KEKE-3310 file (N, C-alpha, C; in steps of 0.2 Angstrom, whole numbers, plus 5000, padded with zeros to 4 digits):
npx = (4962:4978:4980:4991:5000:5010:5004:4998:5002:4999:5001:5014:5011:4997:4983:4973:4956:4943:4932:4932:4942:4937:4939:4950:4964:4974:4986:4990:4985:4980:4967:4951:4944:4929:4925:4914:4908:4911:4921:4931:4935:4940:4952:4958:4961:4969:4980:4985:4997:5007:5015:5024:5031:5030:5024:5009:5000:4990:4977:4965:4955:4949:4932:4922:4917:4926:4938:4936:4936:4949:4956:4953:4959:4972:4974:4973:4984:4984:4985:4997:5002:5013)
npy = (4901:4896:4887:4884:4894:4903:4914:4932:4948:4966:4977:4988:5001:5002:5009:5011:5017:5025:5021:5008:5003:5000:5004:5002:5008:5006:4996:4991:4995:5010:5007:5008:5000:4996:4989:4977:4975:4962:4959:4969:4965:4953:4957:4963:4952:4945:4953:4955:4952:4959:4970:4964:4953:4954:4944:4935:4924:4911:4906:4899:4890:4900:4905:4902:4914:4923:4918:4922:4936:4938:4933:4943:4955:4951:4949:4962:4968:4973:4965:4953:4936:4927)
npz = (4813:4819:4833:4840:4843:4855:4861:4861:4855:4856:4842:4842:4837:4839:4846:4861:4865:4873:4887:4891:4884:4871:4858:4845:4837:4823:4814:4797:4782:4792:4803:4811:4825:4833:4847:4855:4872:4877:4867:4870:4882:4879:4872:4882:4891:4882:4882:4894:4900:4894:4898:4907:4900:4887:4880:4877:4886:4880:4888:4888:4876:4863:4860:4845:4840:4847:4841:4828:4829:4834:4823:4813:4819:4819:4805:4801:4807:4819:4830:4835:4833:4844)
capx = (4969:4981:4979:4997:5004:5011:5000:4997:5004:4996:5006:5016:5007:4990:4981:4966:4953:4936:4932:4934:4947:4933:4941:4957:4966:4980:4986:4992:4983:4977:4960:4948:4939:4925:4923:4909:4911:4915:4927:4936:4937:4945:4958:4961:4963:4975:4986:4986:5004:5012:5020:5030:5035:5029:5020:5003:4998:4983:4976:4959:4954:4944:4926:4922:4917:4932:4943:4935:4939:4957:4959:4952:4964:4979:4974:4974:4991:4983:4987:5002:5004:5020)
capy = (4903:4891:4887:4882:4900:4904:4920:4937:4955:4971:4980:4994:5007:5001:5013:5010:5023:5023:5020:5001:5001:4997:5007:5001:5011:5003:4991:4994:5003:5011:5005:5008:4994:4997:4982:4976:4975:4956:4960:4973:4961:4948:4960:4964:4945:4943:4958:4956:4951:4962:4974:4960:4949:4955:4938:4934:4917:4909:4901:4895:4890:4905:4903:4903:4921:4926:4917:4927:4943:4937:4933:4950:4959:4948:4951:4970:4970:4976:4960:4948:4930:4926)
capz = (4816:4822:4840:4842:4845:4862:4864:4856:4858:4852:4838:4846:4835:4841:4852:4863:4867:4876:4894:4892:4878:4866:4852:4843:4831:4822:4809:4791:4783:4799:4804:4818:4827:4838:4850:4860:4878:4877:4863:4873:4888:4876:4871:4889:4893:4878:4882:4901:4902:4889:4901:4910:4896:4879:4877:4880:4887:4878:4893:4886:4869:4861:4856:4838:4839:4849:4836:4822:4831:4834:4816:4810:4822:4816:4798:4801:4809:4826:4835:4832:4837:4846)
cpx = (4972:4982:4986:5002:5004:5006:5000:5000:5000:5002:5008:5013:5000:4988:4974:4963:4946:4937:4934:4939:4943:4935:4948:4958:4973:4980:4989:4988:4980:4970:4957:4943:4935:4922:4917:4912:4914:4921:4933:4939:4942:4952:4962:4964:4969:4981:4988:4993:5009:5017:5026:5034:5035:5026:5014:5001:4991:4980:4970:4958:4948:4938:4926:4921:4923:4938:4942:4938:4946:4959:4958:4957:4971:4979:4975:4980:4990:4986:4992:5002:5011:5021)
cpy = (4897:4892:4885:4888:4901:4910:4926:4943:4960:4974:4986:5001:5007:5005:5011:5016:5020:5021:5013:4999:4998:4999:5006:5005:5009:4999:4995:4991:5004:5010:5007:5003:4996:4991:4982:4975:4968:4956:4964:4969:4955:4951:4961:4957:4943:4947:4959:4956:4954:4966:4970:4957:4950:4950:4938:4927:4916:4904:4896:4895:4895:4901:4904:4911:4925:4924:4921:4934:4943:4937:4940:4955:4957:4950:4958:4972:4973:4971:4955:4942:4930:4919)
cpz = (4819:4829:4844:4844:4853:4865:4859:4860:4853:4848:4842:4843:4836:4847:4854:4866:4870:4883:4896:4887:4872:4859:4851:4837:4829:4816:4803:4785:4790:4798:4811:4819:4833:4841:4854:4866:4879:4873:4866:4879:4885:4875:4877:4891:4889:4879:4890:4903:4898:4893:4904:4905:4889:4876:4881:4880:4884:4882:4891:4878:4867:4858:4849:4836:4841:4844:4830:4823:4831:4827:4812:4813:4819:4809:4797:4803:4816:4831:4832:4836:4839:4848)
residu = (MET:GLY:LEU:SER:VAL:ALA:GLY:PHE:ARG:LEU:ASP:PRO:SER:THR:ARG:ARG:PHE:GLY:GLY:ALA:GLY:GLU:VAL:LEU:LEU:GLY:GLY:SER:PRO:THR:ARG:MET:PHE:ARG:LEU:SER:ALA:PRO:GLY:ALA:ARG:LEU:VAL:ASP:ARG:LEU:THR:ALA:ASP:THR:ALA:LYS:THR:GLY:ARG:LEU:PRO:ALA:ALA:VAL:ARG:PRO:SER:PRO:VAL:GLU:ALA:GLU:LEU:ILE:ASP:ARG:LEU:VAL:ASP:ALA:GLY:VAL:LEU:HIS:PRO:VAL)
# end
């Protein structure tokens, strides 16, 4: 994934379920992702500013595992770089 993006946003059709938002349902075709606790926290971190600006600051460089999850969610259409 290119790290030059300004941030990320969840696709408007994506829904989060579970106590910690660890289940994502969305994308095209629709898919379900069951995230680990660290994966759910990553999505929280990436989407924390969506309500205010619709853009997500990428404050820190993701670890290789985080970058892989981000890539999978972007490829599925659940998460979008902005």
